[in-house]
Every structure is written in C-alpha cells, then in structure tokens.
N, CA, C, O and the ligand as a Tripos MOL2 file, in Angstrom:
@<TRIPOS>MOLECULE
protein
  269   267    68     0     0
PROTEIN
NO_CHARGES

@<TRIPOS>ATOM
      1 N           0.8360   -1.1990    0.0000 N.3       1 MET1
      2 CA          0.0000    0.0000    0.0000 C.3       1 MET1
      3 C           0.8680    1.2440    0.0000 C.2       1 MET1
      4 O           1.8600    1.3230    0.7240 O.2       1 MET1
      5 N           0.4920    2.2030   -0.8060 N.am      2 ALA2
      6 CA          1.2450    3.4550   -0.8550 C.3       2 ALA2
      7 C           0.9910    4.2710    0.4130 C.2       2 ALA2
      8 O          -0.1420    4.3750    0.8840 O.2       2 ALA2
      9 N           2.0440    4.8350    0.9430 N.am      3 VAL3
     10 CA          1.9350    5.6500    2.1470 C.3       3 VAL3
     11 C           2.3850    7.0610    1.8060 C.2       3 VAL3
     12 O           3.4410    7.2670    1.2100 O.2       3 VAL3
     13 N           1.5650    8.0270    2.1950 N.am      4 GLN4
     14 CA          1.9120    9.4090    1.8610 C.3       4 GLN4
     15 C           3.1040    9.8610    2.6830 C.2       4 GLN4
     16 O           3.2460    9.5010    3.8520 O.2       4 GLN4
     17 N           3.9600   10.6610    2.0510 N.am      5 GLN5
     18 CA          5.1790   11.1170    2.7070 C.3       5 GLN5
     19 C           4.9070   12.3160    3.6030 C.2       5 GLN5
     20 O           5.5200   12.4640    4.6600 O.2       5 GLN5
     21 N           3.9730   13.1790    3.1690 N.am      6 ASN6
     22 CA          3.6730   14.3740    3.9450 C.3       6 ASN6
     23 C           2.1680   14.5540    4.0410 C.2       6 ASN6
     24 O           1.4220   14.2360    3.1160 O.2       6 ASN6
     25 N           1.7430   15.0740    5.1860 N.am      7 LYS7
     26 CA          0.3240   15.3490    5.3630 C.3       7 LYS7
     27 C          -0.0690   16.5390    4.4990 C.2       7 LYS7
     28 O           0.6130   17.5640    4.4760 O.2       7 LYS7
     29 N          -1.1910   16.3800    3.7860 N.am      8 VAL8
     30 CA         -1.7230   17.4800    2.9870 C.3       8 VAL8
     31 C          -2.6420   18.3020    3.8850 C.2       8 VAL8
     32 O          -3.6220   17.7850    4.4220 O.2       8 VAL8
     33 N          -2.3220   19.5750    4.0430 N.am      9 SER9
     34 CA         -3.1120   20.4180    4.9310 C.3       9 SER9
     35 C          -4.4880   20.6840    4.3510 C.2       9 SER9
     36 O          -4.6990   20.5250    3.1480 O.2       9 SER9
     37 N          -5.4150   21.0850    5.1880 N.am     10 LYS10
     38 CA         -6.7640   21.4240    4.7180 C.3      10 LYS10
     39 C          -6.7000   22.5220    3.6600 C.2      10 LYS10
     40 O          -7.4460   22.5040    2.6810 O.2      10 LYS10
     41 N          -5.7980   23.4750    3.8760 N.am     11 SER11
     42 CA         -5.6640   24.5730    2.9220 C.3      11 SER11
     43 C          -5.2190   24.0660    1.5550 C.2      11 SER11
     44 O          -5.8090   24.4240    0.5350 O.2      11 SER11
     45 N          -4.1780   23.2320    1.5350 N.am     12 ARG12
     46 CA         -3.6600   22.7380    0.2560 C.3      12 ARG12
     47 C          -4.6740   21.8090   -0.4130 C.2      12 ARG12
     48 O          -4.8390   21.8480   -1.6320 O.2      12 ARG12
     49 N          -5.3550   20.9710    0.3820 N.am     13 ARG13
     50 CA         -6.4000   20.1000   -0.1560 C.3      13 ARG13
     51 C          -7.5010   20.9470   -0.8120 C.2      13 ARG13
     52 O          -7.9490   20.6470   -1.9190 O.2      13 ARG13
     53 N          -7.9270   22.0000   -0.1210 N.am     14 ASN14
     54 CA         -9.0030   22.8290   -0.6570 C.3      14 ASN14
     55 C          -8.5460   23.6160   -1.8860 C.2      14 ASN14
     56 O          -9.3310   23.8640   -2.8010 O.2      14 ASN14
     57 N          -7.2630   24.0090   -1.8980 N.am     15 MET15
     58 CA         -6.7490   24.7010   -3.0930 C.3      15 MET15
     59 C          -6.7550   23.7560   -4.2950 C.2      15 MET15
     60 O          -7.0580   24.1770   -5.4120 O.2      15 MET15
     61 N          -6.4220   22.4760   -4.0720 N.am     16 ARG16
     62 CA         -6.4490   21.4900   -5.1530 C.3      16 ARG16
     63 C          -7.8810   21.3170   -5.6610 C.2      16 ARG16
     64 O          -8.1190   21.2340   -6.8660 O.2      16 ARG16
     65 N          -8.8320   21.2640   -4.7230 N.am     17 ARG17
     66 CA        -10.2240   21.0130   -5.1010 C.3      17 ARG17
     67 C         -10.9250   22.2520   -5.6670 C.2      17 ARG17
     68 O         -12.0650   22.1630   -6.1240 O.2      17 ARG17
     69 N         -10.2630   23.3820   -5.6400 N.am     18 ALA18
     70 CA        -10.8810   24.6090   -6.1380 C.3      18 ALA18
     71 C         -11.2020   24.5050   -7.6230 C.2      18 ALA18
     72 O         -12.0820   25.2100   -8.1170 O.2      18 ALA18
     73 N         -10.4930   23.6250   -8.3420 N.am     19 HIS19
     74 CA        -10.6960   23.4750   -9.7840 C.3      19 HIS19
     75 C         -11.5760   22.2810  -10.1290 C.2      19 HIS19
     76 O         -11.7220   21.9510  -11.3060 O.2      19 HIS19
     77 N         -12.1680   21.6240   -9.1330 N.am     20 ASP20
     78 CA        -12.9060   20.3830   -9.3690 C.3      20 ASP20
     79 C         -14.3780   20.6030   -9.6790 C.2      20 ASP20
     80 O         -15.0790   19.6440  -10.0020 O.2      20 ASP20
     81 N         -14.8660   21.8270   -9.5920 N.am     21 SER21
     82 CA        -16.2960   22.0360   -9.7810 C.3      21 SER21
     83 C         -16.6870   21.7890  -11.2330 C.2      21 SER21
     84 O         -15.9020   22.0420  -12.1470 O.2      21 SER21
     85 N         -17.8910   21.2980  -11.4370 N.am     22 LEU22
     86 CA        -18.4090   21.0250  -12.7710 C.3      22 LEU22
     87 C         -19.0960   22.2700  -13.3090 C.2      22 LEU22
     88 O         -19.7820   22.9820  -12.5760 O.2      22 LEU22
     89 N         -18.9040   22.5210  -14.5940 N.am     23 SER23
     90 CA        -19.5990   23.6400  -15.2080 C.3      23 SER23
     91 C         -20.9880   23.1900  -15.6480 C.2      23 SER23
     92 O         -21.1890   22.0290  -16.0040 O.2      23 SER23
     93 N         -21.9250   24.0980  -15.6220 N.am     24 ALA24
     94 CA        -23.2990   23.7570  -15.9710 C.3      24 ALA24
     95 C         -23.4120   23.4640  -17.4600 C.2      24 ALA24
     96 O         -22.6730   24.0220  -18.2710 O.2      24 ALA24
     97 N         -24.3500   22.5800  -17.8120 N.am     25 ALA25
     98 CA        -24.6190   22.3010  -19.2210 C.3      25 ALA25
     99 C         -25.2050   23.5390  -19.8760 C.2      25 ALA25
    100 O         -25.8330   24.3670  -19.2160 O.2      25 ALA25
    101 N         -24.9940   23.6560  -21.1790 N.am     26 ASN26
    102 CA        -25.4600   24.8290  -21.9030 C.3      26 ASN26
    103 C         -26.3930   24.3850  -23.0260 C.2      26 ASN26
    104 O         -26.0010   24.4360  -24.1920 O.2      26 ASN26
    105 N         -27.6150   23.9520  -22.7120 N.am     27 PRO27
    106 CA        -28.4830   23.3830  -23.7410 C.3      27 PRO27
    107 C         -29.0330   24.4470  -24.6920 C.2      27 PRO27
    108 O         -29.2450   25.6000  -24.3160 O.2      27 PRO27
    109 N         -29.2510   24.0240  -25.9170 N.am     28 ASN28
    110 CA        -29.9130   24.8610  -26.9090 C.3      28 ASN28
    111 C         -31.3280   24.3660  -27.1200 C.2      28 ASN28
    112 O         -31.6540   23.2310  -26.7720 O.2      28 ASN28
    113 N         -32.1770   25.2220  -27.6970 N.am     29 GLU29
    114 CA        -33.5000   24.7690  -28.1080 C.3      29 GLU29
    115 C         -33.3980   24.1540  -29.4900 C.2      29 GLU29
    116 O         -32.7450   24.7050  -30.3760 O.2      29 GLU29
    117 N         -34.0480   23.0040  -29.6770 N.am     30 CYS30
    118 CA        -34.1180   22.3910  -31.0000 C.3      30 CYS30
    119 C         -34.9080   23.3050  -31.9250 C.2      30 CYS30
    120 O         -35.9800   23.7930  -31.5680 O.2      30 CYS30
    121 N         -34.3630   23.5320  -33.1270 N.am     31 THR31
    122 CA        -35.0630   24.4180  -34.0610 C.3      31 THR31
    123 C         -36.3040   23.7600  -34.6350 C.2      31 THR31
    124 O         -37.1700   24.4500  -35.1740 O.2      31 THR31
    125 N         -36.4130   22.4350  -34.5320 N.am     32 ASN32
    126 CA        -37.5580   21.7190  -35.0820 C.3      32 ASN32
    127 C         -38.6860   21.5710  -34.0550 C.2      32 ASN32
    128 O         -39.8270   21.9390  -34.3390 O.2      32 ASN32
    129 N         -38.3820   21.0400  -32.8700 N.am     33 CYS33
    130 CA        -39.4390   20.7430  -31.8950 C.3      33 CYS33
    131 C         -39.3760   21.6400  -30.6660 C.2      33 CYS33
    132 O         -40.2960   21.6150  -29.8490 O.2      33 CYS33
    133 N         -38.2990   22.4440  -30.5110 N.am     34 GLY34
    134 CA        -38.2200   23.3480  -29.3760 C.3      34 GLY34
    135 C         -37.7550   22.6940  -28.0980 C.2      34 GLY34
    136 O         -37.6750   23.3540  -27.0620 O.2      34 GLY34
    137 N         -37.4450   21.4060  -28.1450 N.am     35 GLU35
    138 CA        -36.9650   20.6990  -26.9560 C.3      35 GLU35
    139 C         -35.5290   21.1260  -26.6430 C.2      35 GLU35
    140 O         -34.7920   21.5360  -27.5390 O.2      35 GLU35
    141 N         -35.1360   21.0300  -25.3760 N.am     36 GLN36
    142 CA        -33.7610   21.3350  -24.9970 C.3      36 GLN36
    143 C         -32.8420   20.2360  -25.5160 C.2      36 GLN36
    144 O         -33.1320   19.0490  -25.3680 O.2      36 GLN36
    145 N         -31.7240   20.6450  -26.1290 N.am     37 LYS37
    146 CA        -30.7930   19.6510  -26.6520 C.3      37 LYS37
    147 C         -29.3700   20.1490  -26.4670 C.2      37 LYS37
    148 O         -29.1490   21.3460  -26.2820 O.2      37 LYS37
    149 N         -28.3990   19.2360  -26.5140 N.am     38 ARG38
    150 CA        -27.0000   19.6060  -26.3800 C.3      38 ARG38
    151 C         -26.5200   20.2340  -27.6820 C.2      38 ARG38
    152 O         -26.8900   19.7710  -28.7610 O.2      38 ARG38
    153 N         -25.7020   21.2810  -27.6000 N.am     39 PRO39
    154 CA        -25.1900   21.8990  -28.8230 C.3      39 PRO39
    155 C         -24.3580   20.9120  -29.6390 C.2      39 PRO39
    156 O         -23.6090   20.1160  -29.0710 O.2      39 PRO39
    157 N         -24.4840   20.9570  -30.9530 N.am     40 HIS40
    158 CA        -23.7420   20.1050  -31.8850 C.3      40 HIS40
    159 C         -24.0930   18.6310  -31.7180 C.2      40 HIS40
    160 O         -23.2950   17.7610  -32.0640 O.2      40 HIS40
    161 N         -25.2780   18.3470  -31.1910 N.am     41 HIS41
    162 CA        -25.7410   16.9710  -31.0790 C.3      41 HIS41
    163 C         -27.1200   16.8640  -31.7210 C.2      41 HIS41
    164 O         -27.8660   17.8400  -31.7960 O.2      41 HIS41
    165 N         -27.4380   15.6630  -32.1810 N.am     42 ILE42
    166 CA        -28.7690   15.4150  -32.7390 C.3      42 ILE42
    167 C         -29.7950   15.5360  -31.6160 C.2      42 ILE42
    168 O         -29.5450   15.1140  -30.4870 O.2      42 ILE42
    169 N         -30.9460   16.1140  -31.9360 N.am     43 CYS43
    170 CA        -32.0170   16.2530  -30.9530 C.3      43 CYS43
    171 C         -32.5040   14.8640  -30.5410 C.2      43 CYS43
    172 O         -32.8970   14.0760  -31.4020 O.2      43 CYS43
    173 N         -32.4870   14.5460  -29.2410 N.am     44 PRO44
    174 CA        -32.9100   13.2050  -28.8270 C.3      44 PRO44
    175 C         -34.4120   12.9720  -28.9430 C.2      44 PRO44
    176 O         -34.8510   11.8230  -28.9760 O.2      44 PRO44
    177 N         -35.2130   14.0430  -29.0060 N.am     45 SER45
    178 CA        -36.6610   13.8310  -29.0150 C.3      45 SER45
    179 C         -37.2170   13.7130  -30.4330 C.2      45 SER45
    180 O         -38.1700   12.9650  -30.6500 O.2      45 SER45
    181 N         -36.6430   14.4380  -31.4140 N.am     46 CYS46
    182 CA        -37.1980   14.3790  -32.7690 C.3      46 CYS46
    183 C         -36.1860   13.8860  -33.8000 C.2      46 CYS46
    184 O         -36.5840   13.5930  -34.9280 O.2      46 CYS46
    185 N         -34.9040   13.7800  -33.4710 N.am     47 GLY47
    186 CA        -33.9160   13.2260  -34.3890 C.3      47 GLY47
    187 C         -33.4280   14.1860  -35.4440 C.2      47 GLY47
    188 O         -32.7480   13.7630  -36.3790 O.2      47 GLY47
    189 N         -33.7470   15.4700  -35.3350 N.am     48 HIS48
    190 CA        -33.2940   16.4310  -36.3150 C.3      48 HIS48
    191 C         -31.9270   16.9790  -35.9480 C.2      48 HIS48
    192 O         -31.5500   16.9860  -34.7760 O.2      48 HIS48
    193 N         -31.1830   17.4370  -36.9480 N.am     49 TYR49
    194 CA        -29.9150   18.1210  -36.7160 C.3      49 TYR49
    195 C         -29.7920   19.2340  -37.7410 C.2      49 TYR49
    196 O         -29.8720   18.9780  -38.9420 O.2      49 TYR49
    197 N         -29.5990   20.4590  -37.2860 N.am     50 ALA50
    198 CA        -29.4110   21.6170  -38.1620 C.3      50 ALA50
    199 C         -30.5380   21.7400  -39.1730 C.2      50 ALA50
    200 O         -30.2870   22.0700  -40.3320 O.2      50 ALA50
    201 N         -31.7570   21.4860  -38.7680 N.am     51 THR51
    202 CA        -33.0070   21.6790  -39.5080 C.3      51 THR51
    203 C         -33.1340   20.8020  -40.7420 C.2      51 THR51
    204 O         -34.1080   20.9590  -41.4780 O.2      51 THR51
    205 N         -32.2020   19.8810  -41.0160 N.am     52 ARG52
    206 CA        -32.3190   19.1310  -42.2620 C.3      52 ARG52
    207 C         -32.1430   17.6230  -42.0710 C.2      52 ARG52
    208 O         -32.9460   16.8410  -42.5810 O.2      52 ARG52
    209 N         -31.1050   17.2060  -41.3460 N.am     53 GLU53
    210 CA        -30.8590   15.7750  -41.2550 C.3      53 GLU53
    211 C         -31.8330   15.1380  -40.2650 C.2      53 GLU53
    212 O         -32.1990   15.7420  -39.2570 O.2      53 GLU53
    213 N         -32.2430   13.9110  -40.5710 N.am     54 VAL54
    214 CA        -33.2670   13.2610  -39.7680 C.3      54 VAL54
    215 C         -32.8260   11.8320  -39.4740 C.2      54 VAL54
    216 O         -32.3250   11.1310  -40.3530 O.2      54 VAL54
    217 N         -33.0160   11.4160  -38.2480 N.am     55 ILE55
    218 CA        -32.9280    9.9830  -37.9210 C.3      55 ILE55
    219 C         -34.3310    9.4220  -38.0810 C.2      55 ILE55
    220 O         -35.2620    9.8470  -37.3960 O.2      55 ILE55
    221 N         -34.4750    8.4700  -38.9850 N.am     56 VAL56
    222 CA        -35.8000    7.9220  -39.2580 C.3      56 VAL56
    223 C         -36.1770    6.9610  -38.1390 C.2      56 VAL56
    224 O         -35.3940    6.0880  -37.7650 O.2      56 VAL56
    225 N         -37.3810    7.1330  -37.6120 N.am     57 ALA57
    226 CA        -37.8350    6.3010  -36.5000 C.3      57 ALA57
    227 C         -38.0470    4.8590  -36.9320 C.2      57 ALA57
    228 O         -38.0320    3.9610  -36.0910 O.2      57 ALA57
    229 N         -38.2470    4.6110  -38.2470 N.am     58 ASP58
    230 CA        -38.4810    3.2530  -38.7270 C.3      58 ASP58
    231 C         -37.2420    2.3770  -38.5620 C.2      58 ASP58
    232 O         -37.3610    1.1520  -38.5250 O.2      58 ASP58
    233 N         -36.0550    2.9780  -38.4610 N.am     59 ALA59
    234 CA        -34.8240    2.2000  -38.3370 C.3      59 ALA59
    235 C         -34.8700    1.3060  -37.1090 C.2      59 ALA59
    236 O         -34.3630    0.1850  -37.1340 O.2      59 ALA59
    237 N         -35.4830    1.8030  -36.0260 N.am     60 VAL60
    238 CA        -35.5870    1.0060  -34.7950 C.3      60 VAL60
    239 C         -36.4980   -0.2000  -35.0270 C.2      60 VAL60
    240 O         -36.2170   -1.3040  -34.5610 O.2      60 VAL60
    241 N         -37.5950    0.0320  -35.7550 N.am     61 GLU61
    242 CA        -38.5260   -1.0770  -36.0250 C.3      61 GLU61
    243 C         -37.8760   -2.1280  -36.9110 C.2      61 GLU61
    244 O         -38.1290   -3.3190  -36.7290 O.2      61 GLU61
    245 N         -37.0250   -1.7100  -37.8890 N.am     62 MET62
    246 CA        -36.3510   -2.6480  -38.7490 C.3      62 MET62
    247 C         -35.4320   -3.5560  -37.9580 C.2      62 MET62
    248 O         -35.3290   -4.7480  -38.2450 O.2      62 MET62
    249 N         -34.7380   -2.9730  -36.9270 N.am     63 ASP63
    250 CA        -33.8640   -3.7830  -36.0840 C.3      63 ASP63
    251 C         -34.6670   -4.8240  -35.2930 C.2      63 ASP63
    252 O         -34.2060   -5.9450  -35.0770 O.2      63 ASP63
    253 N         -35.8580   -4.4410  -34.8720 N.am     64 GLU64
    254 CA        -36.6840   -5.3780  -34.1230 C.3      64 GLU64
    255 C         -37.1310   -6.5460  -35.0210 C.2      64 GLU64
    256 O         -37.2360   -7.6860  -34.5670 O.2      64 GLU64
    257 N         -37.3930   -6.2390  -36.3100 N.am     65 ASP65
    258 CA        -37.7900   -7.3110  -37.2270 C.3      65 ASP65
    259 C         -36.6520   -8.2710  -37.4830 C.2      65 ASP65
    260 O         -36.8610   -9.4790  -37.5990 O.2      65 ASP65
    261 N         -35.4230   -7.7260  -37.5730 N.am     66 ALA66
    262 CA        -34.2650   -8.5680  -37.8600 C.3      66 ALA66
    263 C         -33.9430   -9.4870  -36.6890 C.2      66 ALA66
    264 O         -33.4520  -10.6000  -36.8800 O.2      66 ALA66
    265 N         -34.2200   -9.0180  -35.4790 N.am     67 ALA67
    266 CA        -33.8550   -9.8090  -34.3010 C.3      67 ALA67
    267 C         -34.8560  -10.9190  -33.9820 C.2      67 ALA67
    268 O         -34.6700  -11.6590  -33.0160 O.2      67 ALA67
    269 ZN        -36.0830   18.2820  -31.7900 Zn       68 ZN68
@<TRIPOS>BOND
     1     1     2 1
     2     2     3 1
     3     3     4 2
     4     3     5 am
     5     5     6 1
     6     6     7 1
     7     7     8 2
     8     7     9 am
     9     9    10 1
    10    10    11 1
    11    11    12 2
    12    11    13 am
    13    13    14 1
    14    14    15 1
    15    15    16 2
    16    15    17 am
    17    17    18 1
    18    18    19 1
    19    19    20 2
    20    19    21 am
    21    21    22 1
    22    22    23 1
    23    23    24 2
    24    23    25 am
    25    25    26 1
    26    26    27 1
    27    27    28 2
    28    27    29 am
    29    29    30 1
    30    30    31 1
    31    31    32 2
    32    31    33 am
    33    33    34 1
    34    34    35 1
    35    35    36 2
    36    35    37 am
    37    37    38 1
    38    38    39 1
    39    39    40 2
    40    39    41 am
    41    41    42 1
    42    42    43 1
    43    43    44 2
    44    43    45 am
    45    45    46 1
    46    46    47 1
    47    47    48 2
    48    47    49 am
    49    49    50 1
    50    50    51 1
    51    51    52 2
    52    51    53 am
    53    53    54 1
    54    54    55 1
    55    55    56 2
    56    55    57 am
    57    57    58 1
    58    58    59 1
    59    59    60 2
    60    59    61 am
    61    61    62 1
    62    62    63 1
    63    63    64 2
    64    63    65 am
    65    65    66 1
    66    66    67 1
    67    67    68 2
    68    67    69 am
    69    69    70 1
    70    70    71 1
    71    71    72 2
    72    71    73 am
    73    73    74 1
    74    74    75 1
    75    75    76 2
    76    75    77 am
    77    77    78 1
    78    78    79 1
    79    79    80 2
    80    79    81 am
    81    81    82 1
    82    82    83 1
    83    83    84 2
    84    83    85 am
    85    85    86 1
    86    86    87 1
    87    87    88 2
    88    87    89 am
    89    89    90 1
    90    90    91 1
    91    91    92 2
    92    91    93 am
    93    93    94 1
    94    94    95 1
    95    95    96 2
    96    95    97 am
    97    97    98 1
    98    98    99 1
    99    99   100 2
   100    99   101 am
   101   101   102 1
   102   102   103 1
   103   103   104 2
   104   103   105 am
   105   105   106 1
   106   106   107 1
   107   107   108 2
   108   107   109 am
   109   109   110 1
   110   110   111 1
   111   111   112 2
   112   111   113 am
   113   113   114 1
   114   114   115 1
   115   115   116 2
   116   115   117 am
   117   117   118 1
   118   118   119 1
   119   119   120 2
   120   119   121 am
   121   121   122 1
   122   122   123 1
   123   123   124 2
   124   123   125 am
   125   125   126 1
   126   126   127 1
   127   127   128 2
   128   127   129 am
   129   129   130 1
   130   130   131 1
   131   131   132 2
   132   131   133 am
   133   133   134 1
   134   134   135 1
   135   135   136 2
   136   135   137 am
   137   137   138 1
   138   138   139 1
   139   139   140 2
   140   139   141 am
   141   141   142 1
   142   142   143 1
   143   143   144 2
   144   143   145 am
   145   145   146 1
   146   146   147 1
   147   147   148 2
   148   147   149 am
   149   149   150 1
   150   150   151 1
   151   151   152 2
   152   151   153 am
   153   153   154 1
   154   154   155 1
   155   155   156 2
   156   155   157 am
   157   157   158 1
   158   158   159 1
   159   159   160 2
   160   159   161 am
   161   161   162 1
   162   162   163 1
   163   163   164 2
   164   163   165 am
   165   165   166 1
   166   166   167 1
   167   167   168 2
   168   167   169 am
   169   169   170 1
   170   170   171 1
   171   171   172 2
   172   171   173 am
   173   173   174 1
   174   174   175 1
   175   175   176 2
   176   175   177 am
   177   177   178 1
   178   178   179 1
   179   179   180 2
   180   179   181 am
   181   181   182 1
   182   182   183 1
   183   183   184 2
   184   183   185 am
   185   185   186 1
   186   186   187 1
   187   187   188 2
   188   187   189 am
   189   189   190 1
   190   190   191 1
   191   191   192 2
   192   191   193 am
   193   193   194 1
   194   194   195 1
   195   195   196 2
   196   195   197 am
   197   197   198 1
   198   198   199 1
   199   199   200 2
   200   199   201 am
   201   201   202 1
   202   202   203 1
   203   203   204 2
   204   203   205 am
   205   205   206 1
   206   206   207 1
   207   207   208 2
   208   207   209 am
   209   209   210 1
   210   210   211 1
   211   211   212 2
   212   211   213 am
   213   213   214 1
   214   214   215 1
   215   215   216 2
   216   215   217 am
   217   217   218 1
   218   218   219 1
   219   219   220 2
   220   219   221 am
   221   221   222 1
   222   222   223 1
   223   223   224 2
   224   223   225 am
   225   225   226 1
   226   226   227 1
   227   227   228 2
   228   227   229 am
   229   229   230 1
   230   230   231 1
   231   231   232 2
   232   231   233 am
   233   233   234 1
   234   234   235 1
   235   235   236 2
   236   235   237 am
   237   237   238 1
   238   238   239 1
   239   239   240 2
   240   239   241 am
   241   241   242 1
   242   242   243 1
   243   243   244 2
   244   243   245 am
   245   245   246 1
   246   246   247 1
   247   247   248 2
   248   247   249 am
   249   249   250 1
   250   250   251 1
   251   251   252 2
   252   251   253 am
   253   253   254 1
   254   254   255 1
   255   255   256 2
   256   255   257 am
   257   257   258 1
   258   258   259 1
   259   259   260 2
   260   259   261 am
   261   261   262 1
   262   262   263 1
   263   263   264 2
   264   263   265 am
   265   265   266 1
   266   266   267 1
   267   267   268 2
@<TRIPOS>SUBSTRUCTURE
     1 MET1         2 RESIDUE 1 A MET
     2 ALA2         6 RESIDUE 1 A ALA
     3 VAL3        10 RESIDUE 1 A VAL
     4 GLN4        14 RESIDUE 1 A GLN
     5 GLN5        18 RESIDUE 1 A GLN
     6 ASN6        22 RESIDUE 1 A ASN
     7 LYS7        26 RESIDUE 1 A LYS
     8 VAL8        30 RESIDUE 1 A VAL
     9 SER9        34 RESIDUE 1 A SER
    10 LYS10       38 RESIDUE 1 A LYS
    11 SER11       42 RESIDUE 1 A SER
    12 ARG12       46 RESIDUE 1 A ARG
    13 ARG13       50 RESIDUE 1 A ARG
    14 ASN14       54 RESIDUE 1 A ASN
    15 MET15       58 RESIDUE 1 A MET
    16 ARG16       62 RESIDUE 1 A ARG
    17 ARG17       66 RESIDUE 1 A ARG
    18 ALA18       70 RESIDUE 1 A ALA
    19 HIS19       74 RESIDUE 1 A HIS
    20 ASP20       78 RESIDUE 1 A ASP
    21 SER21       82 RESIDUE 1 A SER
    22 LEU22       86 RESIDUE 1 A LEU
    23 SER23       90 RESIDUE 1 A SER
    24 ALA24       94 RESIDUE 1 A ALA
    25 ALA25       98 RESIDUE 1 A ALA
    26 ASN26      102 RESIDUE 1 A ASN
    27 PRO27      106 RESIDUE 1 A PRO
    28 ASN28      110 RESIDUE 1 A ASN
    29 GLU29      114 RESIDUE 1 A GLU
    30 CYS30      118 RESIDUE 1 A CYS
    31 THR31      122 RESIDUE 1 A THR
    32 ASN32      126 RESIDUE 1 A ASN
    33 CYS33      130 RESIDUE 1 A CYS
    34 GLY34      134 RESIDUE 1 A GLY
    35 GLU35      138 RESIDUE 1 A GLU
    36 GLN36      142 RESIDUE 1 A GLN
    37 LYS37      146 RESIDUE 1 A LYS
    38 ARG38      150 RESIDUE 1 A ARG
    39 PRO39      154 RESIDUE 1 A PRO
    40 HIS40      158 RESIDUE 1 A HIS
    41 HIS41      162 RESIDUE 1 A HIS
    42 ILE42      166 RESIDUE 1 A ILE
    43 CYS43      170 RESIDUE 1 A CYS
    44 PRO44      174 RESIDUE 1 A PRO
    45 SER45      178 RESIDUE 1 A SER
    46 CYS46      182 RESIDUE 1 A CYS
    47 GLY47      186 RESIDUE 1 A GLY
    48 HIS48      190 RESIDUE 1 A HIS
    49 TYR49      194 RESIDUE 1 A TYR
    50 ALA50      198 RESIDUE 1 A ALA
    51 THR51      202 RESIDUE 1 A THR
    52 ARG52      206 RESIDUE 1 A ARG
    53 GLU53      210 RESIDUE 1 A GLU
    54 VAL54      214 RESIDUE 1 A VAL
    55 ILE55      218 RESIDUE 1 A ILE
    56 VAL56      222 RESIDUE 1 A VAL
    57 ALA57      226 RESIDUE 1 A ALA
    58 ASP58      230 RESIDUE 1 A ASP
    59 ALA59      234 RESIDUE 1 A ALA
    60 VAL60      238 RESIDUE 1 A VAL
    61 GLU61      242 RESIDUE 1 A GLU
    62 MET62      246 RESIDUE 1 A MET
    63 ASP63      250 RESIDUE 1 A ASP
    64 GLU64      254 RESIDUE 1 A GLU
    65 ASP65      258 RESIDUE 1 A ASP
    66 ALA66      262 RESIDUE 1 A ALA
    67 ALA67      266 RESIDUE 1 A ALA
    68 ZN68       269 GROUP 0 **** ****
C-alpha cells in the first residue's frame, strides 16, 4: 500500500479542489421541436440536426424485425 510522505493540509487540499467544480450544461433549443438539446448533437426527441438531417424512427422497427 502506498503511504503518503507528507500530510496534505486542509488549505492545500481545498486549493487542489478549487478546480474540481463542474460547469453547468449549456443546452440549446431544438429548431424543429423546441426541446432542450445539447449543442452540436442530434435532438434526442425528434432526431433532427441543423433543420435538415433526420434519424428515421423506422430504423428502430427494422432492427426489431431482424432480431
Ligand atoms: Zn427536436
């Protein structure tokens, strides 16, 4: 087992953790359905991207038929 050579003070520990906070997500509104979505990602609710590309919902049904 590794044993620490020096005790890390509360101050130094807290200074290290000062950079550990998570930044908040920055969602955009989907231009097609208005749902909140991640920037530069396909909309999870309607499958649109940049108002033109579409994930066809039938693709899921085709996989079910194949299985
Ligand atoms: Zn959408």
